[in-house]
Structures are given as C-alpha cells and as structure tokens.
N, C-alpha and C positions, 0 to 999 in steps of 0.2 A: 555603505556596504559594498566592498569591492571584491570580495571573494566570490568565485563562481558557485561554490557550494559552501554555505555558512551554517553554523550551528549556534543556537542560543539555548541555554538551559535556565529555565525560570525557577524562582524560589518555590513555586507551587509544586514542582516535580514534573512539570511538562517541559519537553524539549521540542525545539522547532528547527527543522532542517529546511533551508531555503535554496532553491535553484535560481541563480541570479544571472541569467543571460537573455534578458528580454528582447534584445535586438535581433536574436536568432530564435525567438519564440521558445527559449529555454531548451533548445536542442542540446543533446549531451555528446560530449567527446568522451573517448575512453579514459582520459585523465579525470574528467568530471565524475564518471562512474566510480573510479578508484577513490576519489575524494568523498563521494557519497558513502562508500563502504567504510572509509576511515571515520566519518562522522557517526555512522551507525555504531561502529565499534566503541567510540567514545561514550556514546549513550549507554550501551549495554554493559560497559565496565563501571558505570556510575550507578551505585545502588540507590541513589536518590531520584533517578529518573523513573517515573511511573507511567508516562505516556509520551509518544513521539508523534508530532505533526509534521507532515511533508507538504510543502507548497512551492509554487513557482512565482517569481517576482514579475511585476509589470502589468498584471491585471488582464492579460490577453491569452495567456497559455499556462497550463500546469507544467507539463513537459511534452514537447512535440516529438519525442523519440530521439534516435541517434542522428547526429549531424550527417547528412547525406554525403558530404565531402569525404567522410571516412571510407566509403565503399569504392572510391576511385582506385584504391590500391589492391582490390581483389583480383586474383589471378585465375582461380578456379573454385569449384564447389567446396573444396576442403577449407578454404578461407571462411566460407559461410558456416560450416560446421563449428569452427573455432570461435567465430563471432557469437553464434547462438549459445554456445557453451559458456562464453563469458557473460552474456546477458543473463543467462540462467543463474549464474553465480550471484549476480546482483539481486535479481528478483527473489531467489531462494533465501538470501540473507535477510532481506526485508520481511519476507513471510515468516521466517523463524524467530523474529524478535519476540521476546517473551512477554513484553508489556503491550498494551493496546496501541494500535497505530491508526492515524487518521490522515487521509489524503484530503487536503483543502484545495479545491479545484476552482479556479477562476478563469474560464476560457476553455481552450482546447486541451484535451487529454488524448494524445494520439500515439499509436505505435508503442514504443517502449514506455511512454508516459501512461498509456492505458494499462499496460502490463504491471507497472509499479503501483498504480492506483488500485488495481484489482488485488494485488498482494497485500494491501492494507486491510485492516479490519473494518473500517468505516470510510465512507466517502461523503463529503459535503461539497456542494457546488453552488455557484452563482447561477442565476436563471438564464444566462446566455451561454452556458457551457455546452460543449459538444464532446462526444466520445466516439472513437473509431480507430480503425487500422486499415486505411484504404490502399492496402498493398497491391490489390488486383488492378488498381488504376495508376499507381505510381511506380514503384521499383520492381514489381513482379517478383518479390521475394516471398517468404512465408514466415510464420511464427513457429516456435518449437511446440511439440505436442504438449509439453507441460504447461506452457502459457495458454494454449488452446483449452486444455483441461480446466485451468483456472477460470477462463472466460465462460466455458460451458457451465461450470458449477454456479457462477454468478448470474448468468444471463439466460441460460438454456440454449439448446442446439439451434432452434429456428432463428433466434436473434443473432447468434454467432455466425450462422451462414449468411444472413443478410449483411452483417458487418464485414465479413471477410470475402465472400464470393461476389457480392454486389457493391462493395465499397460504400455502404451506407453508414451514415452517422446516427448516433442515438442522441436525441435532445435531452436537456436536463429534465424535462417533465416526463419523458418516456423512461429515463433512467430511474426516476423516482417511482413511477408506476410499477415497474418490475422489481423494485427493491434493491436495485444496484447502488443507488445513493440513499443515504440516511435522511437528507433534507436538502431542499432547494431554497435559496433566499436571495436577496439582493446583494450586489457587490459590497455595499457598505456594511451589511450585517454579517457577512461571511466569517470574518475573523472572530467576532464576538460569539457567534453560534458555535464555531469550532472550539473556542476556549471553554464554552459552557459544556459541550459534550466531553471534552477532556476532563473537566472537573467531575462530571458524573462518573466517568470510568475510573478515575483515581480514587473515588470514595468507596469502591467495591473491592472484593477480594482478589489480590493479584495471584494467589494460589489457584483459584478456580479459573481465572482468565488465562493463565499460562497453560494449564492442562487442556482446556477446551480449544484454544488456538492450535496446539500441537496435534490434538486428535483430528481436528478438521483438516489440517495440512496433510496428515498421513492418509486420511480417507480420500481427499480430492486428488492429490498429486501422486501418491504412491500406491493407492488402493490397498492400504494396510489397515487392519483392525486390531493389531496388537496394542495393548494399552496397560499391561500390568505395571510397567515402570511409572506411568503417569498416575495410576490409581494409588500405587504405593507411596509416591511422593506427596500426593494430596492428603491422604488419610494419615500419613506419618508426620504431617506438618504441625507446628505449634499453632498455626492459625486455625486449623481444624479443631484441635483439642481444646484450645481456649474458647472457641465459639460454642462447643458442646457444653463446656462448664457454664458459660454465660447464659445459654438458653435453658439449661436444665435447672439452674439456680433460681430462675424466675426473674432475673435482673433485666431481661429483655422482654418487651411487650409484643415483639413481632414474631 
C-alpha cells in the first residue's frame, strides 16, 4: 500500500479509507486532505457503499493532525483563517456523509485527527489509544468554533476545557466511560470489532440513518431545528411504505 490516502470498497458494502504515513504519525498535508476528500467523493457516488471506516496505518496513530511544517509559511492571522476554513471543509464533508461512518483508532487521535474522529458517527479504539488537542502546549493556535462545538456535544464542556486549556489527553477507558468511543479492545481485535459494527449498521435502515445523522449535524453545528425536508424524504421513501406493508400484513414478528 503506497498511497498516502487509500480506498478499498469491499463486497459487503463497507468502504475503508486508510491514512498511510506512519513515519510521520499519519500527519496530514493539504494534498492528503484533498485526497481524503476525493476518496470520500468516490464512496458517496457509489450506491453500493453502506458504511465507511477511517483508520490510520502503522498501529501507533490514527491521525496526528496537520503536518506542522505547513505552518512555516504563515505570514499573519489571515492565513490562519484560511487554514481553519479549509479544515472545516474537510470535517464538514465527513460529517455530511449520508451513510454511517466509523473511526477505527489505534494509537493517538490528535488535533485534526481528533476533529475527524469526532465527525464520525462511531469511534472504536485500541486500549492504548489517546485523544487530545494539546494546542495550548504546542503551537499556541486554536480550533474553529464549529470543531469546538462538535467536541462539546461529544464530551461536554468540562472535558473540552481540560483538553484544550490544560492540554490533557483522554485515555481510551475515559473515552469509553463518557461515551465518546463505542468500544475499547486490544490492537489485535480492533479491525474485527470494527467490521462487526459495520455489519450491524449496514443491516439497518439507511433512510433512518441518513435523516438522524443530518438532524444531529444541524442541531450541533448550526443550531437548526428545521426538519421538514428530512421528514418528507423519510416518510415518502419506498423503504418506509414497504416496511408499513410488511408489519401490518403480519409477516414480521418484530
């Protein structure tokens, strides 16, 4: 696997996007972010893809954020505004994926890696994984308000303050205890557990999943409660009408 950002689409309907730069702890360049966007576009244009898994290669890091070398070219604060807007485009794209998404985390999920993992629907991690954004100790930069809102919705304000103001990391067990991760397991069991979760998700209604994902995105990031378009799409779908017929005909026992 030589590509820095690779895509594999399995016959099951699960797609896997892998960040493959372990010698740099899977730190992202802007070209890699663009490749990630292209891989996501490939998945979303493929009607056979029912779930997308994101993971980092090497067993030590999920994604360690943006390669620090990129910031050497910054001249003033406007460069920071442009950069955060670019990162938001990436995170927003992942968050808007209609099918369920899973971050498979083996090691560090830091900075932009934490943001991307938070934008996914579920996170599974190995028992040695850590989560954080130690920007108060490293670059003295900040996160966008949208990314802070995502963290706040997932972790709560007190944990986000500890993470950002004190540069503290969240352990795998702490992340499990607060519901941030779906499951913690050994390194060897991680991929099998992620595949099993993907199979569970793909067995359920994509119509419901799409609507719930978009409702939550609007509530958390945009503070919007409008949902008429989502409700109309769900109740107007053949999936809904077929299910009503099935349940009312007595053919289903559930």
